C-alpha positions as CSV (number, residue, x, y, z in Angstrom):
1,M,-15.7,160.1,17.1
2,R,-17.4,163.2,15.8
3,K,-15.7,166.6,15.2
4,T,-15.8,169.2,18.0
5,E,-17.7,171.7,16.0
6,I,-20.5,169.2,15.2
7,V,-20.9,168.2,18.9
8,I,-21.0,171.9,19.9
9,K,-23.7,172.5,17.4
10,D,-25.8,169.7,18.9
11,L,-25.1,171.0,22.4
12,K,-26.4,174.5,21.4
13,S,-29.5,173.0,19.9
14,L,-30.2,171.0,23.1
15,I,-29.5,174.0,25.3
16,S,-32.1,176.0,23.4
17,S,-34.8,173.4,24.1
18,K,-37.8,174.1,26.1
19,G,-37.1,173.7,29.9
20,Y,-33.4,173.1,29.5
21,I,-32.6,175.4,32.4
22,Y,-34.2,172.9,34.8
23,V,-32.0,170.1,33.3
24,L,-28.9,172.2,33.9
25,C,-30.0,173.0,37.5
26,M,-30.3,169.3,38.2
27,I,-26.9,168.5,36.7
28,I,-25.2,171.3,38.6
29,F,-26.8,170.3,41.9
30,E,-26.1,166.6,41.6
31,D,-22.5,167.0,40.3
32,F,-21.3,169.7,42.7
33,H,-23.1,169.0,45.9
34,I,-21.1,166.2,47.6
35,N,-20.9,164.5,50.9
36,P,-17.6,165.5,52.4
37,E,-17.3,162.1,54.1
38,K,-17.2,160.5,50.7
39,I,-15.1,162.9,48.5
40,Q,-12.5,160.1,47.9
41,E,-15.2,157.8,46.5
42,L,-16.6,160.3,43.9
43,N,-16.7,159.0,40.3
44,L,-15.4,162.1,38.6
45,I,-15.7,160.6,35.2
46,K,-19.5,160.4,35.6
47,R,-19.7,164.0,36.7
48,L,-19.3,167.2,34.7
49,S,-16.5,169.5,35.8
50,H,-16.8,173.2,36.5
51,K,-15.3,174.0,33.1
52,E,-17.8,171.8,31.3
53,V,-20.7,173.4,33.1
54,S,-19.3,176.8,32.3
55,L,-19.4,175.8,28.7
56,L,-23.1,175.0,28.9
57,L,-23.8,178.2,30.8
58,G,-21.9,180.2,28.3
59,F,-24.1,179.0,25.5
60,L,-27.2,179.3,27.7
61,I,-26.8,183.1,28.3
62,Q,-26.4,183.8,24.5
63,S,-30.2,184.1,24.3
64,Q,-33.1,184.7,26.7
65,I,-33.5,181.8,29.1
66,N,-36.7,179.8,28.5
67,F,-38.2,179.1,31.9
68,A,-41.2,177.2,30.5
69,P,-41.2,173.7,31.9
70,P,-40.5,170.6,29.6
71,D,-43.6,169.0,28.1
72,S,-43.1,165.9,30.4
73,W,-40.8,164.6,33.1
74,Q,-39.6,162.0,30.5
75,D,-38.3,164.9,28.4
76,L,-36.5,166.3,31.4
77,I,-34.7,163.0,32.1
78,Q,-34.0,162.5,28.4
79,M,-32.4,165.9,28.0
80,K,-30.3,165.3,31.0
81,Q,-29.1,162.0,29.7
82,K,-28.5,163.6,26.3
83,T,-26.3,166.3,27.9
84,Y,-24.0,163.7,29.4
85,E,-23.8,161.8,26.1
86,L,-22.9,165.0,24.1
87,M,-20.3,166.1,26.7
88,E,-18.7,162.6,26.5
89,G,-18.8,163.0,22.7
90,L,-17.2,166.4,23.0
91,H,-14.4,165.0,25.1
92,Q,-13.8,162.2,22.6
93,S,-13.7,164.7,19.8
94,F,-10.4,165.9,21.2
95,M,-8.9,162.5,20.5
96,I,-9.1,163.1,16.7
97,P,-5.8,165.1,16.5
98,F,-4.1,162.4,18.6
99,V,-5.3,159.5,16.4
100,E,-4.4,161.4,13.2
101,K,-0.9,162.2,14.5
102,M,-0.4,158.6,15.6
103,Q,-1.4,157.3,12.1
104,K,1.1,159.6,10.4
105,N,3.7,158.7,13.0
106,L,3.3,155.0,12.3
107,E,3.7,155.5,8.6
108,K,7.1,157.2,9.1
109,K,10.4,155.4,9.2
110,H,11.7,155.7,12.8
111,E,15.2,156.6,13.5
112,K,16.9,157.1,16.9
113,K,16.5,160.8,17.7
114,D,16.2,163.1,20.6
115,L,13.3,161.6,22.6
116,M,12.4,164.8,24.4
117,K,12.4,166.7,21.2
118,E,10.1,164.2,19.5
119,Q,7.8,164.2,22.6
120,K,7.6,168.0,22.5
121,E,6.8,168.0,18.7
122,F,4.1,165.4,19.2
123,F,2.4,166.4,22.5
124,G,3.6,170.0,22.9
125,K,1.5,171.5,20.1
126,G,-1.8,173.4,20.5
127,D,-4.1,170.7,19.1
128,M,-2.7,168.3,21.7
129,L,-2.9,170.7,24.6
130,T,-6.5,172.0,24.3
131,E,-7.9,168.9,25.8
132,P,-5.6,168.7,28.9
133,I,-6.0,172.4,29.5
134,F,-9.9,172.3,29.4
135,Y,-10.2,169.0,31.2
136,S,-7.6,169.7,33.9
137,G,-8.7,170.0,37.6
138,T,-9.9,173.3,39.1
139,G,-6.3,173.9,40.4
140,A,-7.5,175.6,43.6
141,Y,-10.2,175.3,46.3
142,D,-12.8,178.0,46.4
143,F,-11.7,179.2,49.9
144,Q,-8.1,179.5,48.6
145,Y,-9.3,182.2,46.2
146,L,-10.6,184.3,49.1
147,D,-7.7,183.5,51.3
148,F,-5.2,184.8,48.7
149,L,-7.4,187.8,47.7
150,E,-6.0,190.2,50.4
151,R,-2.4,189.2,49.7
152,K,-2.7,189.4,46.0
153,Y,-4.2,192.9,45.8
154,K,-2.8,194.5,49.0
155,Y,-1.0,197.2,47.0
156,D,-4.0,197.8,44.7
157,K,-6.7,198.4,47.4
158,K,-6.9,202.1,46.8
159,W,-7.3,201.9,43.0
160,L,-9.9,199.0,43.3
161,S,-11.9,200.9,45.8
162,E,-11.9,204.2,43.9
163,K,-12.4,202.8,40.4
164,K,-14.6,199.7,41.0
165,N,-16.1,200.1,44.5
166,F,-14.3,196.9,45.2
167,D,-13.6,196.5,48.9
168,I,-11.7,193.3,49.5
169,E,-13.0,192.5,53.0
170,Q,-16.7,193.2,52.1
171,T,-16.4,191.3,48.9
172,K,-15.2,188.2,50.7
173,N,-18.0,188.5,53.3
174,I,-20.6,188.8,50.5
175,A,-19.2,185.8,48.7
176,I,-19.3,183.7,51.9
177,Q,-22.8,184.8,52.7
178,I,-24.0,183.8,49.2
179,K,-22.5,180.4,49.6
180,N,-24.1,180.0,53.1
181,I,-27.5,181.1,51.7
182,L,-27.4,178.5,48.9
183,Q,-26.0,175.8,51.2
184,E,-29.0,176.3,53.5
185,K,-31.4,176.0,50.6
186,S,-29.6,172.8,49.4
187,K,-30.8,171.0,52.5
188,K,-34.2,170.6,50.8
189,V,-32.7,168.0,48.5
190,R,-31.7,164.5,49.6
191,L,-29.0,163.3,47.3
192,Y,-28.4,159.5,47.1
193,D,-25.0,159.5,45.3
194,I,-26.6,157.6,42.4
195,K,-23.6,157.9,40.1
196,E,-21.4,156.1,42.7
197,R,-24.1,153.7,43.9
198,L,-25.3,152.7,40.4
199,P,-23.2,149.5,40.2
200,Q,-24.6,148.3,43.5
201,I,-28.2,149.3,42.5
202,T,-27.8,147.3,39.3
203,E,-26.6,144.2,41.3
204,D,-29.6,144.5,43.6
205,I,-32.0,144.7,40.7
206,K,-30.4,141.6,39.2
207,K,-30.7,139.6,42.4
208,K,-34.4,140.5,42.9
209,N,-35.4,139.9,39.3
210,L,-33.3,136.9,38.2
211,N,-35.7,135.8,35.5
212,E,-36.8,139.2,34.3
213,D,-35.3,141.9,32.1
214,W,-33.2,143.6,34.7
215,E,-32.0,146.2,32.2
216,K,-35.6,147.3,31.7
217,H,-36.1,147.5,35.4
218,K,-33.1,149.7,35.8
219,K,-34.2,152.1,33.2
220,E,-37.6,152.4,34.9
221,L,-36.2,152.7,38.4
222,L,-33.4,155.2,37.9
223,P,-35.5,158.2,36.7
224,M,-37.7,157.7,39.7
225,L,-34.7,157.6,42.0
226,E,-33.3,160.8,40.4
227,L,-36.6,162.7,40.9
228,Y,-37.2,161.3,44.3
229,Q,-34.1,163.2,45.5
230,Y,-36.1,166.4,45.0
231,V,-39.3,165.1,46.5
232,E,-39.5,168.0,49.0
233,L,-39.5,170.6,46.2
234,F,-42.8,169.1,44.8
235,F,-44.6,169.9,48.0
236,E,-44.0,173.6,48.8
237,D,-46.5,174.0,51.7
238,V,-46.4,170.5,53.3
239,T,-45.2,170.5,56.9
240,D,-45.0,166.7,57.3
241,K,-41.9,166.1,55.2
242,K,-41.2,162.5,56.4
243,N,-44.2,161.0,54.6
244,L,-43.9,162.7,51.2
245,S,-44.7,160.4,48.3
246,M,-44.1,160.7,44.6
247,D,-47.4,158.9,44.0
248,E,-49.3,162.1,45.0
249,I,-47.7,164.3,42.3
250,G,-50.0,166.3,40.1
251,E,-49.8,169.4,37.9
252,D,-49.5,171.8,40.8
253,E,-46.7,169.7,42.3
254,W,-44.7,169.8,39.1
255,K,-45.1,173.6,39.0
256,S,-43.8,173.7,42.5
257,F,-40.9,171.5,41.6
258,Y,-39.7,173.7,38.7
259,K,-40.1,176.9,40.7
260,E,-38.3,175.5,43.8
261,L,-35.5,174.0,41.6
262,I,-34.6,177.5,40.3
263,E,-34.9,178.9,43.9
264,L,-32.1,176.6,45.0
265,F,-29.8,178.9,43.1
266,V,-31.4,182.3,43.8
267,I,-30.2,185.1,46.1
268,K,-32.1,188.3,46.8
269,K,-30.7,191.8,47.4
270,S,-32.9,191.9,50.6
271,D,-30.8,188.9,51.9
272,F,-28.1,191.4,52.8
273,D,-28.0,194.1,55.4
274,S,-28.4,197.7,54.5
275,D,-24.8,198.6,55.3
276,V,-23.5,196.0,52.7
277,D,-22.9,197.5,49.3
278,I,-24.5,194.6,47.5
279,Q,-25.2,196.7,44.4
280,S,-21.6,197.4,43.7
281,F,-20.8,193.7,44.1
282,L,-23.6,192.8,41.6
283,N,-22.4,195.5,39.2
284,N,-19.0,193.9,39.1
285,F,-20.0,190.2,38.9
286,S,-23.5,190.0,37.4
287,I,-25.0,190.1,33.9
288,S,-28.4,190.8,32.4
289,I,-29.4,188.5,29.6
290,K,-29.8,190.3,26.3
291,K,-29.5,189.7,22.6
292,G,-26.0,189.2,21.4
293,L,-24.6,188.5,24.9
294,N,-21.5,186.4,25.0
295,S,-21.5,186.1,21.2
296,Q,-17.7,185.9,21.0
297,F,-17.9,182.5,22.9
298,K,-18.1,179.9,20.1
299,T,-15.9,177.1,21.3
300,I,-13.6,175.8,24.1
301,G,-10.9,178.4,24.9
302,N,-12.8,181.5,23.8
303,Y,-13.5,184.1,26.4
304,N,-16.7,183.1,28.3
305,L,-18.5,185.9,30.0
306,I,-20.0,183.5,32.6
307,N,-16.5,183.0,34.1
308,S,-16.0,186.7,34.9
309,H,-19.7,187.4,35.6
310,P,-21.1,184.2,37.2
311,V,-24.2,185.8,38.6
312,I,-27.3,186.1,36.3
313,K,-29.9,188.8,36.9
314,L,-33.5,187.5,36.9
315,D,-35.2,190.8,38.0
316,E,-34.4,193.8,40.1
317,E,-34.5,191.8,43.3
318,K,-33.5,188.2,42.3
319,Y,-30.2,186.9,41.0
320,F,-29.3,183.4,39.8
321,V,-25.9,181.9,41.1
322,P,-25.4,178.6,39.4
323,I,-21.9,177.7,40.7
324,T,-20.4,179.5,43.7
325,F,-16.9,178.2,42.8
326,L,-17.1,180.3,39.6
327,L,-18.0,183.3,41.7
328,F,-15.0,182.8,44.1
329,E,-12.7,182.4,41.1
330,A,-14.1,185.5,39.4
331,I,-13.5,187.5,42.5
332,Y,-9.9,186.5,42.5
333,E,-9.2,186.8,38.8
334,S,-11.3,189.8,37.7
335,P,-9.4,192.7,39.4
336,F,-6.3,191.9,37.4
337,Y,-8.2,192.4,34.1
338,W,-9.9,195.6,35.4
339,M,-6.5,197.1,36.2
340,I,-4.6,196.2,33.0
341,K,-7.4,197.7,30.9
342,N,-6.6,201.0,32.6
343,K,-3.5,202.3,30.7
344,E,-2.6,204.7,33.5
345,Y,-2.4,201.9,36.1
346,E,-1.4,198.9,34.0
347,D,2.4,199.2,34.7
348,Q,1.8,199.8,38.4
349,A,-0.5,196.8,38.6
350,G,2.2,194.6,36.9
351,N,4.9,195.8,39.4
352,N,2.6,195.0,42.3
353,R,1.9,191.5,41.0
354,G,5.5,190.6,40.9
355,R,6.1,192.1,44.3
356,V,3.3,190.2,46.1
357,G,4.1,187.0,44.3
358,E,7.6,187.0,45.9
359,E,6.2,188.0,49.3
360,I,3.6,185.2,49.3
361,A,6.1,182.5,48.3
362,Y,8.6,183.7,50.9
363,A,6.0,183.7,53.6
364,F,5.0,180.0,52.9
365,L,8.6,178.8,52.7
366,L,9.6,180.8,55.8
367,K,7.2,178.8,57.8
368,V,8.9,175.6,56.6
369,F,12.6,176.4,56.6
370,G,12.7,179.1,59.3
371,E,14.1,182.7,59.3
372,N,17.8,181.7,59.4
373,K,17.5,179.4,56.4
374,T,15.1,181.4,54.1
375,F,16.2,184.5,52.1
376,K,14.3,186.8,49.8
377,S,15.5,188.8,46.8
378,V,19.0,187.3,46.8
379,K,21.6,188.9,44.4
380,I,24.3,186.6,43.0
381,A,27.5,188.2,41.9
382,T,30.9,186.8,40.8
383,K,32.4,190.2,39.9
384,K,32.4,193.3,42.1
385,G,29.6,195.7,41.2
386,K,27.9,193.3,38.7
387,D,25.0,191.0,39.5
388,D,24.9,187.8,37.5
389,T,21.3,186.9,38.5
390,D,19.0,186.9,41.4
391,V,16.9,184.3,43.4
392,D,13.5,185.3,44.5
393,V,13.6,183.0,47.5
394,L,16.6,180.9,48.5
395,C,16.2,178.1,51.1
396,I,19.1,176.2,52.7
397,L,19.0,172.8,54.4
398,G,22.4,171.4,55.3
399,S,24.0,170.1,52.1
400,K,21.0,171.0,50.0
401,A,19.6,174.3,48.7
402,L,16.3,175.3,47.0
403,C,16.2,178.1,44.4
404,V,12.8,179.6,43.9
405,Q,11.8,181.8,41.0
406,V,8.3,183.4,41.1
407,K,6.4,184.5,38.0
408,S,2.9,186.1,37.7
409,K,1.9,184.8,34.2
410,K,-1.5,183.7,33.2
411,L,-2.5,181.2,30.5
412,T,-4.1,183.6,28.0
413,T,-7.4,183.0,26.3
414,L,-5.6,182.5,22.9
415,S,-3.5,179.7,24.4
416,R,-6.7,178.0,25.6
417,T,-7.9,177.7,22.1
418,G,-4.8,175.8,21.1
419,N,-2.8,178.6,19.4
420,D,0.8,177.2,19.2
421,E,2.6,180.5,19.1
422,Q,0.8,181.9,22.1
423,L,1.1,178.7,24.1
424,Q,4.9,178.8,23.6
425,K,5.0,182.4,24.6
426,D,2.9,181.9,27.8
427,F,5.0,178.8,28.8
428,Q,8.2,180.7,28.2
429,E,7.2,183.5,30.5
430,A,5.6,181.4,33.2
431,V,8.0,178.4,33.2
432,Q,10.9,178.3,30.9
433,D,12.3,181.7,32.0
434,A,12.1,180.7,35.7
435,Y,13.8,177.3,35.0
436,E,16.7,178.9,33.1
437,Q,17.2,181.5,35.8
438,G,17.2,178.7,38.3
439,L,19.9,176.8,36.4
440,V,22.2,179.9,36.5
441,S,21.6,180.2,40.2
442,R,22.2,176.5,40.8
443,S,25.5,176.5,39.0
444,K,26.7,179.6,40.9
445,I,26.0,177.9,44.2
446,L,27.7,174.6,43.2
447,E,30.7,176.4,41.7
448,K,31.2,178.1,45.1
449,N,32.9,181.2,43.6
450,A,30.1,183.7,43.8
451,K,28.8,186.1,46.5
452,F,25.2,185.9,47.7
453,I,23.7,189.1,49.0
454,D,20.3,189.3,50.8
455,E,17.7,192.0,50.4
456,N,19.3,194.0,53.2
457,G,22.7,194.0,51.6
458,N,24.2,191.4,53.9
459,E,26.3,188.6,52.5
460,I,24.9,185.1,53.0
461,K,27.6,182.6,53.9
462,L,26.7,179.3,52.2
463,S,28.1,175.9,53.4
464,E,31.0,174.5,51.3
465,E,29.2,171.1,51.6
466,I,26.2,172.1,49.5
467,D,26.2,169.4,46.8
468,E,22.7,169.7,45.3
469,V,20.4,172.6,44.4
470,Y,16.8,172.0,43.5
471,I,15.0,174.4,41.2
472,M,11.4,175.5,41.9
473,G,9.2,177.8,39.8
474,I,6.0,179.3,41.2
475,T,3.2,181.1,39.4
476,T,0.8,183.2,41.4
477,E,-1.9,182.4,38.9
478,N,-4.0,179.3,38.4
479,Y,-2.3,177.8,35.4
480,P,-4.3,174.8,33.9
481,S,-2.5,171.5,33.2
482,L,0.8,173.0,34.5
483,A,2.3,169.6,35.4
484,H,1.5,168.2,32.0
485,Q,2.8,171.2,30.1
486,V,6.1,171.1,32.0
487,H,6.5,167.5,31.0
488,V,5.8,168.0,27.3
489,M,7.1,171.5,26.7
490,L,10.1,172.1,28.8
491,D,13.4,172.7,27.0
492,K,16.0,170.9,29.0
493,K,19.5,169.5,28.3
494,D,20.0,165.8,29.2
495,N,22.4,166.5,32.0
496,D,20.4,169.3,33.6
497,P,18.0,168.6,36.4
498,F,14.3,168.9,36.1
499,P,12.6,171.7,38.0
500,I,9.3,171.5,40.0
501,I,6.8,174.1,38.8
502,L,3.9,174.9,41.1
503,T,1.1,177.4,41.4
504,I,0.8,179.4,44.6
505,F,-2.2,177.2,45.5
506,D,-0.1,174.1,45.1
507,L,2.6,175.6,47.4
508,D,-0.1,176.3,50.0
509,L,-0.9,172.6,50.1
510,L,2.7,171.4,50.1
511,T,3.7,173.6,53.0
512,Y,0.7,172.5,54.9
513,Y,1.3,168.8,54.6
514,L,5.1,168.9,54.4
515,N,5.7,171.6,57.1
516,D,9.0,170.0,58.2
517,P,11.9,171.2,56.0
518,Y,13.3,167.7,55.6
519,D,10.0,166.3,54.5
520,F,9.4,169.2,52.2
521,L,12.8,169.1,50.5
522,Y,12.6,165.3,50.3
523,Y,9.4,165.6,48.3
524,I,11.0,168.1,46.0
525,R,14.0,165.7,45.5
526,Q,11.7,162.8,44.7
527,R,9.5,164.9,42.3
528,T,12.4,166.3,40.4
529,S,14.5,163.1,40.2
530,L,11.5,161.0,39.2
531,M,10.0,163.5,36.7
532,D,10.3,161.0,33.8
533,Y,8.9,158.1,35.9
534,F,5.8,159.5,37.5
535,K,3.1,161.3,35.4
536,A,0.0,163.0,36.7
537,D,-2.5,165.7,35.6
538,E,-1.9,168.0,38.7
539,E,0.4,168.5,41.6
540,M,-2.3,167.3,44.1
541,S,-2.2,163.8,42.6
542,F,1.6,163.6,43.1
543,L,1.1,164.9,46.7
544,G,-1.7,162.5,47.5
545,Y,0.4,159.6,46.1
546,H,3.4,160.6,48.2
547,L,1.5,161.0,51.4
548,K,-0.1,157.6,51.0
549,Q,2.8,155.5,49.8
550,K,5.8,157.7,48.9
551,L,7.1,158.7,45.4
552,W,9.4,155.8,44.8
553,K,10.0,153.6,41.8
554,I,7.9,150.5,41.7
555,P,10.0,147.3,41.2
556,K,9.8,145.9,37.6
557,V,7.6,148.8,36.4
558,D,9.1,151.2,33.8
559,G,6.8,154.2,34.6
560,C,3.7,155.1,36.6
561,L,0.7,157.2,35.7
562,I,-0.9,158.6,39.0
563,A,-4.7,158.5,38.9
564,T,-6.7,161.5,40.0
565,Q,-8.1,159.4,42.9
566,F,-4.9,160.2,44.8
567,A,-5.8,163.9,44.6
568,Q,-9.2,163.0,46.0
569,L,-7.4,161.7,49.1
570,V,-6.1,165.2,49.7
571,D,-9.7,166.6,49.0
572,R,-11.1,164.2,51.6
573,N,-8.6,165.4,54.3
574,Y,-8.0,169.0,53.4
575,Y,-11.3,170.5,52.3
576,P,-13.4,169.5,55.3
577,L,-10.6,170.7,57.6
578,K,-10.2,174.1,56.0
579,A,-13.9,174.6,55.4
580,G,-14.6,173.9,59.1
581,L,-16.8,170.8,58.4
582,E,-17.3,168.2,61.1
583,V,-16.5,164.8,59.6
584,S,-15.3,161.5,60.9
585,G,-11.9,160.0,60.3
586,D,-13.4,157.1,58.4
587,G,-12.1,156.9,54.8
588,D,-9.5,159.6,55.5
589,T,-6.4,157.8,54.2
590,I,-4.1,160.7,54.9
591,K,-5.2,161.3,58.4
592,N,-4.7,157.6,59.2
593,R,-1.5,157.1,57.2
594,W,1.5,155.2,58.6
595,K,3.5,156.9,61.5
596,N,6.2,155.6,63.8
597,E,6.9,157.7,66.9
598,D,10.2,156.0,67.5
599,F,11.4,156.7,63.9
600,D,10.2,160.3,64.3
601,R,12.2,160.6,67.5
602,L,15.3,159.3,65.8
603,C,14.9,161.9,63.0
604,N,14.2,164.7,65.4
605,Q,17.5,164.0,67.3
606,L,19.3,164.0,63.9
607,K,17.7,167.3,63.0
608,N,19.1,169.0,66.1
609,I,22.6,168.4,64.8
610,D,24.1,171.4,63.0
611,Q,26.0,169.5,60.3
612,A,25.4,169.7,56.6
613,K,25.4,165.9,55.9
614,I,22.6,165.3,58.3
615,T,20.3,166.2,55.4
616,D,21.8,163.3,53.4
617,I,21.4,160.9,56.3
618,I,17.7,161.8,56.8
619,F,17.0,161.6,53.1
620,H,18.6,158.1,53.0
621,L,16.4,157.0,55.9
622,L,13.3,158.4,54.3
623,D,14.1,156.3,51.2
624,W,13.6,153.2,53.2
625,S,10.2,151.4,53.4
626,G,8.0,151.7,56.4
627,N,8.9,148.2,57.5
628,A,12.7,148.8,57.1
629,R,12.4,152.0,59.2
630,K,10.4,150.2,61.9
631,N,13.0,147.3,62.0
632,L,15.8,149.9,62.4
633,V,14.3,151.7,65.4
634,D,13.1,148.5,67.0
635,L,16.6,147.0,66.8
636,I,18.1,150.2,68.2
637,I,15.8,150.1,71.2
638,K,16.3,146.4,71.7
639,T,20.1,146.7,71.5
640,K,20.3,149.6,74.0
641,Q,18.1,147.6,76.4
642,K,20.5,144.7,76.2
643,T,23.4,146.9,77.2
644,L,21.5,148.3,80.1
645,S,20.6,144.8,81.2
646,D,23.9,143.0,80.9
647,G,26.4,145.9,81.0
648,K,28.0,144.8,77.7
649,T,28.6,146.5,74.4
650,H,26.3,145.4,71.6
651,N,26.0,146.3,67.9
652,F,24.1,145.3,64.8
653,S,24.3,146.2,61.1
654,M,21.6,146.3,58.4
655,P,23.2,145.6,55.0
656,P,22.1,147.5,51.9
657,D,19.0,146.5,50.0
658,D,20.0,145.6,46.5
659,S,16.7,146.9,45.1
660,Y,17.5,150.4,46.3
661,S,20.0,152.8,44.8
662,P,22.3,154.1,46.2
663,R,23.0,151.0,48.3
664,V,22.8,152.3,51.9
665,G,23.7,150.3,55.0
666,V,23.5,151.1,58.7
667,T,25.5,150.1,61.8
668,Y,24.4,150.7,65.4
669,S,26.7,150.4,68.4
670,S,25.5,150.5,72.1
671,L,28.6,151.1,74.3
672,N,28.8,149.8,77.8
673,S,30.3,153.1,79.1
674,D,29.9,156.8,78.7
675,N,33.2,157.3,76.9
676,A,32.2,159.2,73.8
677,E,35.7,159.2,72.2
678,E,35.8,155.4,72.5
679,L,32.3,155.0,71.0
680,G,33.2,157.3,68.1
681,K,36.4,155.4,67.2
682,N,34.7,152.0,67.5
683,L,31.7,153.1,65.4
684,L,33.9,154.5,62.6
685,T,35.8,151.2,62.5
686,L,32.7,149.1,62.4
687,C,31.1,151.3,59.7
688,Q,34.2,151.2,57.5
689,V,34.6,147.5,57.7
690,R,30.9,146.8,57.1
691,K,30.8,149.3,54.2
692,Y,33.7,147.6,52.6
693,K,32.5,144.1,53.2
694,N,29.0,144.9,51.7
695,K,30.3,147.1,48.9
696,G,28.0,149.8,50.1
697,D,27.7,153.2,48.4
698,V,26.8,154.9,51.6
699,W,27.1,153.9,55.2
700,I,25.5,155.4,58.2
701,G,26.6,154.8,61.8
702,F,24.6,155.4,65.0
703,G,26.1,155.0,68.5
704,S,24.7,155.4,72.0
705,L,26.4,155.8,75.4
706,K,25.3,153.5,78.3
707,N,23.7,156.1,80.5
708,S,22.5,158.5,77.9
709,Y,18.8,159.3,77.4
710,N,19.2,159.6,73.6
711,M,18.4,156.9,71.1
712,I,21.7,158.0,69.5
713,D,24.6,160.0,70.8
714,I,27.0,159.8,67.9
715,V,26.5,159.7,64.2
716,A,28.9,158.5,61.5
717,F,28.5,159.0,57.8
718,N,30.6,157.7,54.9
719,D,29.7,158.2,51.2
720,Q,33.2,157.5,49.8
721,K,33.0,155.5,46.6
722,W,33.7,151.8,47.2
723,E,37.1,150.6,45.8
724,Y,38.8,147.2,46.1
725,N,41.5,147.2,48.8
726,E,43.4,144.1,50.0
727,E,44.6,145.8,53.2
728,L,41.4,146.3,55.1
729,E,43.3,146.5,58.3
730,K,45.3,149.4,56.9
731,M,42.0,151.1,55.9
732,S,40.7,150.7,59.4
733,K,43.8,152.2,60.8
734,I,43.4,155.3,58.6
735,I,39.8,155.7,59.9
736,L,41.0,155.3,63.5
737,E,43.5,158.1,62.9
738,G,40.7,160.3,61.5
739,K,42.2,160.5,58.0
740,G,39.4,158.9,56.1
741,H,36.1,160.2,54.6
742,G,34.2,158.8,57.6
743,R,33.5,161.1,60.6
744,Y,31.4,161.1,63.7
745,I,29.4,163.7,65.5
746,R,28.7,163.9,69.2
747,I,25.1,164.7,70.2
748,E,24.7,166.5,73.5
749,K,21.3,167.2,75.1
750,K,19.9,166.9,78.6
751,I,16.8,165.0,79.3
752,G,13.9,166.2,81.4
753,R,13.0,163.8,84.3
754,N,9.4,163.7,83.2
755,E,10.2,162.9,79.5
756,K,9.7,159.4,78.0
757,C,12.7,157.2,78.7
758,P,14.7,156.4,75.5
759,C,15.2,152.8,76.4
760,G,11.8,152.0,75.0
761,S,10.2,150.9,78.3
762,G,7.4,153.5,78.0
763,L,8.1,154.8,81.5
764,K,9.2,158.4,82.4
765,Y,13.0,158.8,82.6
766,K,12.9,159.5,86.4
767,K,11.2,156.2,87.0
768,C,13.3,154.2,84.7
769,C,17.0,154.6,83.7
770,G,17.2,157.9,85.5
771,K,15.8,157.0,88.9
772,N,19.3,156.9,90.5
773,K,20.5,160.1,88.9
């Protein structure tokens, strides 16, 4: 492994080479133009990231761009290969601090100490965080930057318009038009996904040349394949594009190739209508190459001008836009920096940021939890006239609550260079403060001795049965490697719960996929309770894993590192959908994930019950595997059908699975009459006896009346700690008299005659069990 500064020196030398701009264009085009049908198959390790290409562009603009072509096509391919080799070497150079620390650590005498403290001292320092910050994912989709633009700067519109000629709506339209122009031009190139298909190409070469040097054949073939993707660019004036051949390439064709390669990234002012203020847009986001430009950018983490001005002026008419993602990001981020540079407006801008952050978070959570269960700007007070703390957004779901604290803190440029002090300061303001504030709010809710006042001054009456409060922190900024930093930098006492910390872009995704409050809060419960078990680089990886197979401990596995491929599953489903792209369902794991209509119907009936402990019941059922849930609803339907067939009472019980904790069992009883009181008493007795016999931690009971359309009409729940008792009959008597911890709830709801019959026949109710009613 070579040192970072040595690798960067070699990179700068390569970038200054004759014709390197064409190498960079090929890299950008091939690594960022992807088939939406195959997003989940991308080999991201073989491709450069936006941040890596920004690094190359940052060094490129430090001197006049040399548009002279390379001396030969071999030089072009060699420079391209050399770029990937150096970028891999750059990544490896960040392992040096890790290796050095490990060597020192191995030499020390180990004593039993605070594990979290040791972890923070080892991983939570600047030299260990530079790599995850730089090599983290983008953190947002390009369209999200534009979607949030209006909401983020809604209170700053006047200032932005007057001081920077920045009109939000027109800026969005220009950005979209630029993307459309470049996408249309990209159709001239026929990408073959060589990076992903290389293993198969290698195998094919081996089969066809068993007795020859297949490695030599591969080296000869791959450059030709790379260039053949651009065959149309070689023949600028040819109309018959189907019969183009690389065998006909001469000097004129190479000139055409280099010219057209640059044109793939070029926009013209004349592309825009006269009523569009394209000049103000270019003034805000473009640069002209000149001596000394971007000279402050020396290494990873330094301010890079290309990130705030991602459009390069070629002449008075033409502009070079290498990566549209950088443009969308600059549009979202730059106004903040413009405003804080203005001393007169700086404070107002800060106030506006905090205000909109809370509003955006509230709007997302409102869609999930509903108006009656979502509260904004909640004051918490234990003494009259004195507020202990406040909650930006408070969500209630039965016996559970969610405290949300919103911050508007960016990861500063100094932190990105690995400065320890600044990293700690940024983390404190973005994460730690939100967490500690959440802990105070949590304790006040659980202690049940405080008053909670909403933004209108009305008292919020919280259920006495709330027994858990989850803590969520949200930042309105794209905060690189946020999940990793929370894991290695958070100050937390052993008995305190973990928080979940998200960006507003993460929250957008979570509320889209988990738009049911029970599904959403169940995910929060699993993320926070398994924080020490599952590790991932970004929230999308956790979400992708959960959507595919649920965040749940794997038997006989002490911990799990979630690969970025799970985030790609979200990419495959979400990006085409939101971008309006027509794609098939093939390869879309999330779209085709496991669903059971009968289990959903069971849960929907439970959700209609206004009792706090229903949340616990649903969470316990969601803990079960897909097969266990299917078996449960299949048995419920089968048992109810038996009662309808023979007129007798039937029941079954599913004992706890010893591999799950807590140990949860279920009993179902199908009564041969419509006597709800009788069903309730019988169900409670059955549940109590079964729970005791199986030494269950929790027992859930479901019961149905003979002529009811529901899967279940009565629910019982018992989470009393199991204790040995010789007089089981006495315990049953206590339950029958209603003195125990068990209880049942009657469900009442009328069925429409055209609705599906609950007996499982598949017929409408009026043609099945309800035909004589």
